[in-house]
C-alpha positions as CSV (number, residue, x, y, z in Angstrom):
1,X,101.3,-14.6,-89.4
2,X,98.6,-17.0,-90.7
3,X,100.1,-20.4,-91.5
4,X,103.0,-20.1,-89.0
5,X,101.5,-22.1,-86.1
6,X,98.1,-22.8,-84.7
7,X,97.7,-20.0,-82.1
8,X,96.3,-20.8,-78.6
9,X,93.1,-18.9,-77.8
10,X,92.1,-17.8,-74.3
11,X,88.7,-19.3,-74.7
12,X,87.7,-23.0,-74.5
13,X,86.6,-24.9,-77.6
14,X,83.3,-26.1,-76.1
15,X,81.1,-25.8,-73.0
16,X,82.9,-28.8,-71.4
17,X,86.0,-26.6,-70.9
18,X,88.3,-29.6,-71.2
19,X,90.1,-28.4,-74.4
20,X,91.2,-25.0,-75.7
21,X,90.5,-23.5,-79.0
22,X,93.2,-22.9,-81.6
23,X,93.1,-20.5,-84.5
24,X,95.0,-19.7,-87.7
25,X,96.3,-22.9,-89.2
26,X,99.9,-24.2,-89.4
27,X,102.6,-24.8,-91.9
28,X,102.0,-28.6,-91.8
29,X,98.2,-28.6,-92.6
30,X,96.4,-28.3,-95.9
31,X,95.8,-24.9,-97.4
32,X,92.1,-24.8,-96.4
33,X,93.2,-24.5,-92.7
34,X,95.6,-21.5,-93.3
35,X,92.9,-18.8,-92.9
36,X,93.0,-16.7,-89.8
37,X,89.5,-17.8,-89.1
38,X,90.4,-21.5,-89.2
39,X,89.5,-23.2,-85.9
40,X,90.8,-26.3,-84.2
41,X,91.0,-27.8,-80.8
42,X,93.8,-29.2,-78.6
43,X,94.6,-30.1,-75.0
44,X,96.9,-27.5,-73.5
45,X,99.2,-30.1,-72.0
46,X,100.1,-31.5,-75.4
47,X,103.1,-30.4,-77.4
48,X,103.7,-30.1,-81.1
49,X,105.8,-28.2,-83.6
50,X,102.7,-26.6,-85.1
51,X,101.1,-25.0,-82.0
52,X,102.3,-21.8,-80.2
53,X,101.1,-18.5,-79.0
54,X,101.7,-14.9,-80.0
55,X,103.4,-12.5,-77.6
56,X,101.8,-9.1,-77.6
57,X,103.1,-6.0,-76.0
58,X,101.0,-3.3,-74.5
59,X,101.0,-1.0,-71.6
60,X,98.6,-3.3,-69.8
61,X,100.8,-6.4,-69.9
62,X,101.7,-6.7,-66.3
63,X,103.5,-9.8,-65.0
64,X,100.3,-10.9,-63.2
65,X,98.2,-10.6,-66.5
66,X,100.8,-12.6,-68.4
67,X,100.8,-15.3,-65.8
68,X,97.0,-15.4,-65.9
69,X,96.9,-15.7,-69.7
70,X,99.5,-18.4,-69.8
71,X,97.9,-20.5,-67.0
72,X,97.0,-23.9,-68.1
73,X,99.5,-23.9,-71.0
74,X,102.4,-26.3,-70.9
75,X,105.1,-23.7,-70.5
76,X,108.2,-23.7,-68.3
77,X,108.8,-21.0,-65.7
78,X,111.6,-19.8,-67.9
79,X,109.3,-19.4,-70.9
80,X,106.9,-17.3,-68.8
81,X,109.7,-15.2,-67.3
82,X,111.1,-14.6,-70.9
83,X,107.6,-13.4,-72.0
84,X,107.4,-11.1,-68.9
85,X,110.9,-9.7,-69.7
86,X,110.0,-9.2,-73.3
87,X,106.8,-7.4,-72.4
88,X,108.8,-5.0,-70.1
89,X,111.1,-3.8,-73.0
90,X,110.5,-0.4,-74.3
């Protein structure tokens, strides 16, 4: 998935905790940023076509945990409900 979109990380970029870390590069940056270990920074309230998040499914993905992990991201309630519904699929 490297090079698809910058992926939001749960951790903050620095100790000020005002911006979140991004990893993995994006399709619109140079090839030196396409590594999975590439790191960048962004404010979660911003939008862009090159930033997203990966939805993971596990037995531990309860609706409460999904809401907690997406808190602070600029997502609509429908986006969050869709992620919860997707996580419930078997």
